[in-house]
N, CA, C and O atoms as a GROMACS GRO file, in nm:
protein
  512
    1MET      N    1  -6.344  -1.560  -1.354
    1MET     CA    2  -6.351  -1.429  -1.409
    1MET      C    3  -6.394  -1.326  -1.296
    1MET      O    4  -6.352  -1.211  -1.296
    2TYR      N    5  -6.474  -1.371  -1.209
    2TYR     CA    6  -6.505  -1.299  -1.085
    2TYR      C    7  -6.391  -1.247  -1.008
    2TYR      O    8  -6.373  -1.129  -0.979
    3LEU      N    9  -6.311  -1.353  -0.977
    3LEU     CA   10  -6.193  -1.331  -0.896
    3LEU      C   11  -6.095  -1.234  -0.967
    3LEU      O   12  -6.028  -1.158  -0.898
    4ALA      N   13  -6.084  -1.234  -1.095
    4ALA     CA   14  -5.991  -1.159  -1.162
    4ALA      C   15  -6.037  -1.006  -1.162
    4ALA      O   16  -5.956  -0.914  -1.149
    5MET      N   17  -6.172  -0.986  -1.178
    5MET     CA   18  -6.230  -0.843  -1.161
    5MET      C   19  -6.232  -0.809  -1.026
    5MET      O   20  -6.218  -0.688  -1.004
    6LYS      N   21  -6.246  -0.886  -0.927
    6LYS     CA   22  -6.232  -0.846  -0.776
    6LYS      C   23  -6.081  -0.812  -0.747
    6LYS      O   24  -6.060  -0.723  -0.665
    7ASP      N   25  -5.981  -0.869  -0.801
    7ASP     CA   26  -5.842  -0.843  -0.774
    7ASP      C   27  -5.812  -0.708  -0.855
    7ASP      O   28  -5.742  -0.619  -0.808
    8ALA      N   29  -5.868  -0.703  -0.974
    8ALA     CA   30  -5.827  -0.566  -1.052
    8ALA      C   31  -5.902  -0.449  -0.979
    8ALA      O   32  -5.846  -0.340  -0.967
    9ALA      N   33  -6.024  -0.471  -0.931
    9ALA     CA   34  -6.092  -0.352  -0.853
    9ALA      C   35  -5.994  -0.316  -0.729
    9ALA      O   36  -5.960  -0.200  -0.704
   10LYS      N   37  -5.955  -0.426  -0.658
   10LYS     CA   38  -5.865  -0.404  -0.544
   10LYS      C   39  -5.742  -0.330  -0.572
   10LYS      O   40  -5.706  -0.236  -0.501
   11ARG      N   41  -5.670  -0.377  -0.684
   11ARG     CA   42  -5.545  -0.300  -0.721
   11ARG      C   43  -5.575  -0.149  -0.778
   11ARG      O   44  -5.498  -0.055  -0.757
   12PHE      N   45  -5.690  -0.139  -0.848
   12PHE     CA   46  -5.721  -0.006  -0.892
   12PHE      C   47  -5.737   0.097  -0.760
   12PHE      O   48  -5.699   0.214  -0.759
   13GLY      N   49  -5.794   0.034  -0.663
   13GLY     CA   50  -5.805   0.126  -0.539
   13GLY      C   51  -5.658   0.138  -0.470
   13GLY      O   52  -5.648   0.213  -0.372
   14GLU      N   53  -5.566   0.080  -0.508
   14GLU     CA   54  -5.432   0.100  -0.440
   14GLU      C   55  -5.348   0.194  -0.515
   14GLU      O   56  -5.241   0.228  -0.465
   15LEU      N   57  -5.384   0.240  -0.632
   15LEU     CA   58  -5.312   0.335  -0.721
   15LEU      C   59  -5.313   0.479  -0.638
   15LEU      O   60  -5.413   0.508  -0.572
   16GLY      N   61  -5.210   0.556  -0.643
   16GLY     CA   62  -5.204   0.685  -0.580
   16GLY      C   63  -5.098   0.768  -0.645
   16GLY      O   64  -4.994   0.726  -0.695
   17LEU      N   65  -5.142   0.906  -0.636
   17LEU     CA   66  -5.044   0.996  -0.680
   17LEU      C   67  -5.039   1.100  -0.559
   17LEU      O   68  -5.139   1.125  -0.492
   18GLY      N   69  -4.913   1.161  -0.534
   18GLY     CA   70  -4.904   1.249  -0.414
   18GLY      C   71  -4.822   1.359  -0.439
   18GLY      O   72  -4.752   1.350  -0.540
   19VAL      N   73  -4.814   1.463  -0.370
   19VAL     CA   74  -4.739   1.589  -0.364
   19VAL      C   75  -4.687   1.595  -0.227
   19VAL      O   76  -4.758   1.568  -0.131
   20SER      N   77  -4.555   1.633  -0.216
   20SER     CA   78  -4.505   1.684  -0.091
   20SER      C   79  -4.412   1.805  -0.125
   20SER      O   80  -4.394   1.846  -0.240
   21ASP      N   81  -4.356   1.857  -0.015
   21ASP     CA   82  -4.255   1.948  -0.039
   21ASP      C   83  -4.124   1.908  -0.099
   21ASP      O   84  -4.043   1.994  -0.132
   22ARG      N   85  -4.101   1.784  -0.113
   22ARG     CA   86  -3.987   1.709  -0.166
   22ARG      C   87  -4.012   1.662  -0.309
   22ARG      O   88  -3.916   1.618  -0.372
   23GLY      N   89  -4.127   1.668  -0.362
   23GLY     CA   90  -4.151   1.625  -0.493
   23GLY      C   91  -4.295   1.540  -0.534
   23GLY      O   92  -4.402   1.551  -0.474
   24PHE      N   93  -4.272   1.469  -0.627
   24PHE     CA   94  -4.410   1.385  -0.676
   24PHE      C   95  -4.380   1.240  -0.623
   24PHE      O   96  -4.270   1.183  -0.626
   25HIS      N   97  -4.495   1.193  -0.575
   25HIS     CA   98  -4.499   1.044  -0.526
   25HIS      C   99  -4.584   0.965  -0.595
   25HIS      O  100  -4.689   1.013  -0.638
   26VAL      N  101  -4.551   0.837  -0.614
   26VAL     CA  102  -4.641   0.731  -0.685
   26VAL      C  103  -4.672   0.614  -0.606
   26VAL      O  104  -4.576   0.558  -0.552
   27ARG      N  105  -4.787   0.566  -0.590
   27ARG     CA  106  -4.809   0.441  -0.543
   27ARG      C  107  -4.890   0.346  -0.629
   27ARG      O  108  -5.009   0.365  -0.654
   28ASN      N  109  -4.812   0.233  -0.677
   28ASN     CA  110  -4.878   0.160  -0.777
   28ASN      C  111  -4.799   0.026  -0.792
   28ASN      O  112  -4.682   0.020  -0.754
   29PRO      N  113  -4.864  -0.085  -0.849
   29PRO     CA  114  -4.805  -0.215  -0.851
   29PRO      C  115  -4.677  -0.221  -0.935
   29PRO      O  116  -4.679  -0.150  -1.035
   30GLU      N  117  -4.579  -0.285  -0.915
   30GLU     CA  118  -4.444  -0.289  -0.960
   30GLU      C  119  -4.440  -0.317  -1.119
   30GLU      O  120  -4.391  -0.231  -1.192
   31TRP      N  121  -4.484  -0.421  -1.167
   31TRP     CA  122  -4.483  -0.466  -1.306
   31TRP      C  123  -4.613  -0.488  -1.367
   31TRP      O  124  -4.681  -0.588  -1.345
   32HIS      N  125  -4.645  -0.395  -1.443
   32HIS     CA  126  -4.777  -0.386  -1.524
   32HIS      C  127  -4.897  -0.459  -1.442
   32HIS      O  128  -4.973  -0.545  -1.486
   33GLY      N  129  -4.897  -0.405  -1.318
   33GLY     CA  130  -4.989  -0.431  -1.233
   33GLY      C  131  -5.001  -0.562  -1.174
   33GLY      O  132  -5.105  -0.590  -1.114
   34THR      N  133  -4.903  -0.650  -1.184
   34THR     CA  134  -4.887  -0.787  -1.136
   34THR      C  135  -4.803  -0.798  -1.004
   34THR      O  136  -4.819  -0.891  -0.924
   35GLY      N  137  -4.706  -0.689  -0.985
   35GLY     CA  138  -4.621  -0.700  -0.882
   35GLY      C  139  -4.680  -0.636  -0.749
   35GLY      O  140  -4.790  -0.581  -0.750
   36PRO      N  141  -4.610  -0.643  -0.648
   36PRO     CA  142  -4.654  -0.582  -0.522
   36PRO      C  143  -4.662  -0.432  -0.530
   36PRO      O  144  -4.578  -0.367  -0.594
   37VAL      N  145  -4.774  -0.370  -0.458
   37VAL     CA  146  -4.786  -0.231  -0.462
   37VAL      C  147  -4.658  -0.165  -0.381
   37VAL      O  148  -4.622  -0.203  -0.269
   38LYS      N  149  -4.604  -0.071  -0.449
   38LYS     CA  150  -4.492   0.002  -0.383
   38LYS      C  151  -4.512   0.164  -0.390
   38LYS      O  152  -4.561   0.222  -0.487
   39GLU      N  153  -4.465   0.228  -0.266
   39GLU     CA  154  -4.443   0.366  -0.280
   39GLU      C  155  -4.324   0.409  -0.336
   39GLU      O  156  -4.220   0.363  -0.288
   40ARG      N  157  -4.319   0.486  -0.427
   40ARG     CA  158  -4.188   0.538  -0.509
   40ARG      C  159  -4.195   0.687  -0.511
   40ARG      O  160  -4.296   0.753  -0.536
   41GLY      N  161  -4.077   0.732  -0.483
   41GLY     CA  162  -4.063   0.886  -0.490
   41GLY      C  163  -3.982   0.927  -0.362
   41GLY      O  164  -3.937   0.844  -0.283
   42PRO      N  165  -3.968   1.056  -0.349
   42PRO     CA  166  -4.004   1.159  -0.426
   42PRO      C  167  -3.924   1.180  -0.561
   42PRO      O  168  -3.802   1.160  -0.566
   43PHE      N  169  -3.994   1.218  -0.661
   43PHE     CA  170  -3.939   1.241  -0.792
   43PHE      C  171  -3.933   1.393  -0.812
   43PHE      O  172  -4.037   1.456  -0.794
   44GLU      N  173  -3.828   1.454  -0.845
   44GLU     CA  174  -3.820   1.604  -0.873
   44GLU      C  175  -3.901   1.628  -0.983
   44GLU      O  176  -3.908   1.542  -1.071
   45TRP      N  177  -3.978   1.755  -0.995
   45TRP     CA  178  -4.069   1.779  -1.080
   45TRP      C  179  -4.008   1.788  -1.236
   45TRP      O  180  -4.081   1.764  -1.332
   46ARG      N  181  -3.881   1.822  -1.251
   46ARG     CA  182  -3.815   1.836  -1.367
   46ARG      C  183  -3.806   1.682  -1.446
   46ARG      O  184  -3.784   1.669  -1.566
   47ASP      N  185  -3.827   1.580  -1.357
   47ASP     CA  186  -3.818   1.433  -1.401
   47ASP      C  187  -3.959   1.371  -1.430
   47ASP      O  188  -3.975   1.252  -1.455
   48VAL      N  189  -4.072   1.474  -1.426
   48VAL     CA  190  -4.210   1.421  -1.424
   48VAL      C  191  -4.256   1.466  -1.563
   48VAL      O  192  -4.237   1.584  -1.596
   49TYR      N  193  -4.315   1.380  -1.648
   49TYR     CA  194  -4.372   1.403  -1.775
   49TYR      C  195  -4.506   1.354  -1.770
   49TYR      O  196  -4.542   1.266  -1.692
   50PHE      N  197  -4.598   1.422  -1.872
   50PHE     CA  198  -4.748   1.382  -1.879
   50PHE      C  199  -4.760   1.399  -2.020
   50PHE      O  200  -4.707   1.493  -2.080
   51ASP      N  201  -4.833   1.306  -2.078
   51ASP     CA  202  -4.879   1.318  -2.222
   51ASP      C  203  -5.036   1.313  -2.240
   51ASP      O  204  -5.087   1.289  -2.350
   52GLY      N  205  -5.108   1.338  -2.128
   52GLY     CA  206  -5.266   1.358  -2.128
   52GLY      C  207  -5.317   1.248  -2.086
   52GLY      O  208  -5.437   1.247  -2.060
   53ARG      N  209  -5.237   1.129  -2.069
   53ARG     CA  210  -5.292   1.002  -2.021
   53ARG      C  211  -5.208   0.939  -1.921
   53ARG      O  212  -5.251   0.879  -1.823
   54ARG      N  213  -5.078   0.957  -1.954
   54ARG     CA  214  -4.982   0.874  -1.857
   54ARG      C  215  -4.882   0.978  -1.786
   54ARG      O  216  -4.850   1.085  -1.838
   55PHE      N  217  -4.841   0.937  -1.674
   55PHE     CA  218  -4.714   0.993  -1.608
   55PHE      C  219  -4.596   0.910  -1.626
   55PHE      O  220  -4.595   0.787  -1.632
   56LEU      N  221  -4.482   0.998  -1.634
   56LEU     CA  222  -4.362   0.916  -1.631
   56LEU      C  223  -4.280   0.993  -1.524
   56LEU      O  224  -4.247   1.110  -1.541
   57ALA      N  225  -4.250   0.926  -1.420
   57ALA     CA  226  -4.163   1.001  -1.317
   57ALA      C  227  -4.052   0.895  -1.278
   57ALA      O  228  -4.062   0.787  -1.220
   58GLY      N  229  -3.936   0.967  -1.335
   58GLY     CA  230  -3.821   0.893  -1.301
   58GLY      C  231  -3.822   0.763  -1.406
   58GLY      O  232  -3.817   0.779  -1.528
   59ASN      N  233  -3.828   0.652  -1.353
   59ASN     CA  234  -3.853   0.537  -1.442
   59ASN      C  235  -3.981   0.459  -1.416
   59ASN      O  236  -3.991   0.341  -1.450
   60VAL      N  237  -4.084   0.530  -1.351
   60VAL     CA  238  -4.212   0.470  -1.313
   60VAL      C  239  -4.320   0.541  -1.399
   60VAL      O  240  -4.331   0.663  -1.409
   61THR      N  241  -4.403   0.443  -1.463
   61THR     CA  242  -4.522   0.504  -1.540
   61THR      C  243  -4.640   0.467  -1.470
   61THR      O  244  -4.654   0.361  -1.409
   62ILE      N  245  -4.732   0.567  -1.481
   62ILE     CA  246  -4.860   0.541  -1.402
   62ILE      C  247  -4.972   0.601  -1.503
   62ILE      O  248  -4.935   0.705  -1.558
   63ASN      N  249  -5.096   0.557  -1.535
   63ASN     CA  250  -5.190   0.598  -1.609
   63ASN      C  251  -5.288   0.688  -1.510
   63ASN      O  252  -5.325   0.664  -1.395
   64ALA      N  253  -5.318   0.806  -1.598
   64ALA     CA  254  -5.398   0.885  -1.523
   64ALA      C  255  -5.546   0.880  -1.573
   64ALA      O  256  -5.640   0.934  -1.514
   65LYS      N  257  -5.556   0.804  -1.698
   65LYS     CA  258  -5.679   0.755  -1.772
   65LYS      C  259  -5.665   0.626  -1.807
   65LYS      O  260  -5.561   0.566  -1.835
   66MET      N  261  -5.799   0.577  -1.804
   66MET     CA  262  -5.794   0.428  -1.849
   66MET      C  263  -5.797   0.445  -2.016
   66MET      O  264  -5.824   0.552  -2.071
   67PRO      N  265  -5.767   0.325  -2.084
   67PRO     CA  266  -5.758   0.330  -2.228
   67PRO      C  267  -5.898   0.365  -2.285
   67PRO      O  268  -5.903   0.406  -2.400
   68THR      N  269  -5.999   0.353  -2.219
   68THR     CA  270  -6.146   0.395  -2.269
   68THR      C  271  -6.163   0.550  -2.240
   68THR      O  272  -6.270   0.600  -2.273
   69GLY      N  273  -6.074   0.624  -2.187
   69GLY     CA  274  -6.078   0.747  -2.171
   69GLY      C  275  -6.123   0.796  -2.015
   69GLY      O  276  -6.110   0.911  -1.975
   70ALA      N  277  -6.172   0.696  -1.944
   70ALA     CA  278  -6.234   0.730  -1.800
   70ALA      C  279  -6.115   0.776  -1.732
   70ALA      O  280  -6.004   0.732  -1.759
   71GLU      N  281  -6.139   0.869  -1.636
   71GLU     CA  282  -6.036   0.920  -1.546
   71GLU      C  283  -6.019   0.838  -1.428
   71GLU      O  284  -6.118   0.800  -1.365
   72ILE      N  285  -5.900   0.808  -1.393
   72ILE     CA  286  -5.866   0.734  -1.270
   72ILE      C  287  -5.860   0.812  -1.138
   72ILE      O  288  -5.898   0.767  -1.030
   73PHE      N  289  -5.807   0.934  -1.158
   73PHE     CA  290  -5.808   1.012  -1.044
   73PHE      C  291  -5.893   1.127  -1.066
   73PHE      O  292  -5.915   1.159  -1.182
   74PRO      N  293  -5.952   1.205  -0.959
   74PRO     CA  294  -6.050   1.318  -0.984
   74PRO      C  295  -5.975   1.431  -1.068
   74PRO      O  296  -5.875   1.487  -1.024
   75ARG      N  297  -6.021   1.454  -1.172
   75ARG     CA  298  -5.961   1.562  -1.254
   75ARG      C  299  -5.929   1.692  -1.185
   75ARG      O  300  -5.817   1.742  -1.200
   76ALA      N  301  -6.021   1.748  -1.110
   76ALA     CA  302  -6.006   1.878  -1.051
   76ALA      C  303  -5.882   1.869  -0.950
   76ALA      O  304  -5.807   1.967  -0.941
   77ALA      N  305  -5.862   1.767  -0.881
   77ALA     CA  306  -5.738   1.751  -0.784
   77ALA      C  307  -5.628   1.720  -0.859
   77ALA      O  308  -5.517   1.757  -0.819
   78LEU      N  309  -5.641   1.654  -0.969
   78LEU     CA  310  -5.523   1.614  -1.044
   78LEU      C  311  -5.455   1.756  -1.099
   78LEU      O  312  -5.338   1.790  -1.075
   79GLU      N  313  -5.545   1.828  -1.171
   79GLU     CA  314  -5.503   1.956  -1.235
   79GLU      C  315  -5.440   2.046  -1.111
   79GLU      O  316  -5.328   2.096  -1.122
   80ASN      N  317  -5.512   2.060  -1.006
   80ASN     CA  318  -5.480   2.167  -0.909
   80ASN      C  319  -5.357   2.120  -0.816
   80ASN      O  320  -5.292   2.206  -0.758
   81GLU      N  321  -5.326   1.992  -0.802
   81GLU     CA  322  -5.230   1.948  -0.708
   81GLU      C  323  -5.119   1.908  -0.776
   81GLU      O  324  -5.008   1.924  -0.726
   82ILE      N  325  -5.135   1.853  -0.896
   82ILE     CA  326  -5.017   1.774  -0.980
   82ILE      C  327  -4.976   1.838  -1.106
   82ILE      O  328  -4.859   1.870  -1.127
   83LEU      N  329  -5.067   1.855  -1.186
   83LEU     CA  330  -5.052   1.900  -1.333
   83LEU      C  331  -5.008   2.060  -1.309
   83LEU      O  332  -4.922   2.096  -1.389
   84SER      N  333  -5.043   2.142  -1.233
   84SER     CA  334  -5.006   2.270  -1.208
   84SER      C  335  -4.849   2.276  -1.159
   84SER      O  336  -4.789   2.382  -1.172
   85ARG      N  337  -4.785   2.167  -1.104
   85ARG     CA  338  -4.641   2.162  -1.070
   85ARG      C  339  -4.553   2.103  -1.180
   85ARG      O  340  -4.431   2.113  -1.176
   86VAL      N  341  -4.619   2.040  -1.279
   86VAL     CA  342  -4.524   1.979  -1.397
   86VAL      C  343  -4.479   2.091  -1.472
   86VAL      O  344  -4.557   2.178  -1.510
   87PRO      N  345  -4.354   2.093  -1.497
   87PRO     CA  346  -4.307   2.208  -1.587
   87PRO      C  347  -4.363   2.214  -1.738
   87PRO      O  348  -4.384   2.109  -1.798
   88ALA      N  349  -4.382   2.311  -1.785
   88ALA     CA  350  -4.458   2.330  -1.925
   88ALA      C  351  -4.386   2.242  -2.031
   88ALA      O  352  -4.454   2.175  -2.109
   89ALA      N  353  -4.249   2.240  -2.036
   89ALA     CA  354  -4.173   2.153  -2.130
   89ALA      C  355  -4.194   2.023  -2.105
   89ALA      O  356  -4.164   1.945  -2.195
   90ASN      N  357  -4.243   1.973  -1.991
   90ASN     CA  358  -4.271   1.823  -1.967
   90ASN      C  359  -4.401   1.768  -2.010
   90ASN      O  360  -4.425   1.649  -1.988
   91PHE      N  361  -4.491   1.848  -2.072
   91PHE     CA  362  -4.625   1.806  -2.129
   91PHE      C  363  -4.582   1.752  -2.272
   91PHE      O  364  -4.545   1.833  -2.357
   92VAL      N  365  -4.584   1.630  -2.298
   92VAL     CA  366  -4.513   1.598  -2.408
   92VAL      C  367  -4.642   1.510  -2.487
   92VAL      O  368  -4.752   1.490  -2.436
   93THR      N  369  -4.601   1.468  -2.616
   93THR     CA  370  -4.686   1.382  -2.694
   93THR      C  371  -4.664   1.248  -2.635
   93THR      O  372  -4.566   1.219  -2.566
   94PRO      N  373  -4.776   1.156  -2.672
   94PRO     CA  374  -4.762   1.006  -2.635
   94PRO      C  375  -4.649   0.936  -2.694
   94PRO      O  376  -4.606   0.840  -2.630
   95GLN      N  377  -4.591   0.968  -2.810
   95GLN     CA  378  -4.478   0.912  -2.883
   95GLN      C  379  -4.351   0.962  -2.818
   95GLN      O  380  -4.255   0.884  -2.811
   96THR      N  381  -4.341   1.089  -2.769
   96THR     CA  382  -4.229   1.142  -2.698
   96THR      C  383  -4.220   1.055  -2.562
   96THR      O  384  -4.113   1.010  -2.521
   97LEU      N  385  -4.326   1.040  -2.506
   97LEU     CA  386  -4.333   0.976  -2.362
   97LEU      C  387  -4.299   0.836  -2.376
   97LEU      O  388  -4.245   0.782  -2.279
   98GLY      N  389  -4.321   0.773  -2.473
   98GLY     CA  390  -4.299   0.634  -2.530
   98GLY      C  391  -4.144   0.625  -2.526
   98GLY      O  392  -4.087   0.549  -2.448
   99TRP      N  393  -4.078   0.706  -2.613
   99TRP     CA  394  -3.941   0.684  -2.616
   99TRP      C  395  -3.863   0.725  -2.494
   99TRP      O  396  -3.755   0.671  -2.473
  100LYS      N  397  -3.913   0.823  -2.406
  100LYS     CA  398  -3.851   0.850  -2.288
  100LYS      C  399  -3.875   0.724  -2.175
  100LYS      O  400  -3.794   0.704  -2.084
  101THR      N  401  -3.980   0.655  -2.190
  101THR     CA  402  -3.999   0.559  -2.123
  101THR      C  403  -3.910   0.416  -2.150
  101THR      O  404  -3.874   0.331  -2.067
  102MET      N  405  -3.890   0.421  -2.283
  102MET     CA  406  -3.790   0.293  -2.333
  102MET      C  407  -3.650   0.346  -2.278
  102MET      O  408  -3.576   0.258  -2.232
  103LYS      N  409  -3.613   0.454  -2.276
  103LYS     CA  410  -3.480   0.501  -2.247
  103LYS      C  411  -3.452   0.465  -2.091
  103LYS      O  412  -3.338   0.442  -2.050
  104VAL      N  413  -3.555   0.463  -2.016
  104VAL     CA  414  -3.534   0.452  -1.859
  104VAL      C  415  -3.577   0.293  -1.845
  104VAL      O  416  -3.566   0.250  -1.730
  105ALA      N  417  -3.617   0.214  -1.930
  105ALA     CA  418  -3.659   0.080  -1.912
  105ALA      C  419  -3.541   0.002  -1.876
  105ALA      O  420  -3.429   0.033  -1.916
  106PRO      N  421  -3.570  -0.117  -1.788
  106PRO     CA  422  -3.450  -0.205  -1.752
  106PRO      C  423  -3.405  -0.267  -1.881
  106PRO      O  424  -3.480  -0.283  -1.978
  107PRO      N  425  -3.257  -0.305  -1.876
  107PRO     CA  426  -3.217  -0.370  -1.987
  107PRO      C  427  -3.286  -0.511  -2.048
  107PRO      O  428  -3.278  -0.551  -2.164
  108GLY      N  429  -3.347  -0.567  -1.949
  108GLY     CA  430  -3.414  -0.689  -1.997
  108GLY      C  431  -3.539  -0.646  -2.079
  108GLY      O  432  -3.571  -0.714  -2.177
  109VAL      N  433  -3.607  -0.542  -2.045
  109VAL     CA  434  -3.718  -0.492  -2.115
  109VAL      C  435  -3.682  -0.458  -2.261
  109VAL      O  436  -3.746  -0.494  -2.360
  110LYS      N  437  -3.572  -0.382  -2.259
  110LYS     CA  438  -3.517  -0.335  -2.389
  110LYS      C  439  -3.491  -0.455  -2.477
  110LYS      O  440  -3.531  -0.458  -2.593
  111VAL      N  441  -3.417  -0.568  -2.415
  111VAL     CA  442  -3.383  -0.688  -2.508
  111VAL      C  443  -3.506  -0.761  -2.553
  111VAL      O  444  -3.515  -0.812  -2.665
  112ALA      N  445  -3.610  -0.767  -2.453
  112ALA     CA  446  -3.735  -0.833  -2.516
  112ALA      C  447  -3.805  -0.760  -2.618
  112ALA      O  448  -3.855  -0.819  -2.714
  113TYR      N  449  -3.811  -0.625  -2.603
  113TYR     CA  450  -3.875  -0.543  -2.716
  113TYR      C  451  -3.789  -0.566  -2.844
  113TYR      O  452  -3.846  -0.589  -2.951
  114GLY      N  453  -3.657  -0.559  -2.835
  114GLY     CA  454  -3.574  -0.570  -2.954
  114GLY      C  455  -3.593  -0.698  -3.025
  114GLY      O  456  -3.612  -0.706  -3.146
  115LEU      N  457  -3.585  -0.811  -2.932
  115LEU     CA  458  -3.622  -0.937  -3.006
  115LEU      C  459  -3.770  -0.953  -3.062
  115LEU      O  460  -3.790  -1.014  -3.167
  116LEU      N  461  -3.866  -0.898  -2.992
  116LEU     CA  462  -3.996  -0.881  -3.060
  116LEU      C  463  -3.997  -0.816  -3.210
  116LEU      O  464  -4.054  -0.863  -3.309
  117ILE      N  465  -3.926  -0.704  -3.202
  117ILE     CA  466  -3.912  -0.620  -3.324
  117ILE      C  467  -3.841  -0.707  -3.442
  117ILE      O  468  -3.880  -0.709  -3.559
  118VAL      N  469  -3.744  -0.769  -3.398
  118VAL     CA  470  -3.667  -0.866  -3.485
  118VAL      C  471  -3.757  -0.980  -3.529
  118VAL      O  472  -3.772  -1.001  -3.649
  119ALA      N  473  -3.813  -1.047  -3.445
  119ALA     CA  474  -3.912  -1.148  -3.486
  119ALA      C  475  -4.023  -1.116  -3.585
  119ALA      O  476  -4.068  -1.195  -3.668
  120LEU      N  477  -4.066  -0.976  -3.565
  120LEU     CA  478  -4.183  -0.933  -3.636
  120LEU      C  479  -4.127  -0.911  -3.786
  120LEU      O  480  -4.189  -0.946  -3.886
  121LEU      N  481  -4.011  -0.852  -3.785
  121LEU     CA  482  -3.951  -0.825  -3.915
  121LEU      C  483  -3.908  -0.933  -3.993
  121LEU      O  484  -3.905  -0.929  -4.116
  122PHE      N  485  -3.874  -1.035  -3.923
  122PHE     CA  486  -3.850  -1.155  -3.977
  122PHE      C  487  -3.967  -1.224  -4.040
  122PHE      O  488  -3.961  -1.265  -4.156
  123TYR      N  489  -4.072  -1.237  -3.966
  123TYR     CA  490  -4.194  -1.285  -4.014
  123TYR      C  491  -4.257  -1.206  -4.123
  123TYR      O  492  -4.330  -1.266  -4.201
  124MET      N  493  -4.237  -1.075  -4.138
  124MET     CA  494  -4.281  -0.990  -4.244
  124MET      C  495  -4.215  -1.043  -4.376
  124MET      O  496  -4.273  -1.072  -4.480
  125TRP      N  497  -4.072  -1.052  -4.348
  125TRP     CA  498  -3.974  -1.081  -4.466
  125TRP      C  499  -4.019  -1.211  -4.526
  125TRP      O  500  -4.034  -1.221  -4.648
  126VAL      N  501  -4.045  -1.330  -4.429
  126VAL     CA  502  -4.081  -1.452  -4.484
  126VAL      C  503  -4.210  -1.443  -4.549
  126VAL      O  504  -4.223  -1.495  -4.660
  127ARG      N  505  -4.312  -1.379  -4.490
  127ARG     CA  506  -4.450  -1.369  -4.572
  127ARG      C  507  -4.442  -1.272  -4.695
  127ARG      O  508  -4.534  -1.278  -4.776
  128TRP      N  509  -4.352  -1.194  -4.713
  128TRP     CA  510  -4.342  -1.133  -4.826
  128TRP      C  511  -4.328  -1.215  -4.945
  128TRP      O  512  -4.318  -1.162  -5.056
   0.00000   0.00000   0.00000
C-alpha cells in the first residue's frame, strides 16, 4: 500500500497545465494514470472544454479537481491563466463533457464501453 501511495503522489506531482501563445498544453499520464507522462498540445482554445472539474482538450482529459472536491491546481492561477482563455460556450455540464469525451475516444474504448452496456442490459434482462 505504501508503494502505491508513493507512486500516486509522484504521478500527482507530474500533472501540469500550461499556456503559450500557441494554445493550451497538458502534461499527464497517458492512460488513466498508468501510462508514461506525456506533454501534449498545443490545443487551440476552441477545442478546450471545462465542466467545473475536468478539462477536455482535443482528445485528452485532465482533472482540475479530485473526486473529493480538493483542487489539484492553485485556483487563482487556474482562473487567471487558463479559465479566462476558455471560450464561454465551452463551459459545459459534466454530461456534455462526457459525451464529447466519448466522441473523441479511441475505437477500442468505444467498443469496450459498448460491450459493457450490452452485458449490463443482458444481466438486467436475465435478473428481471
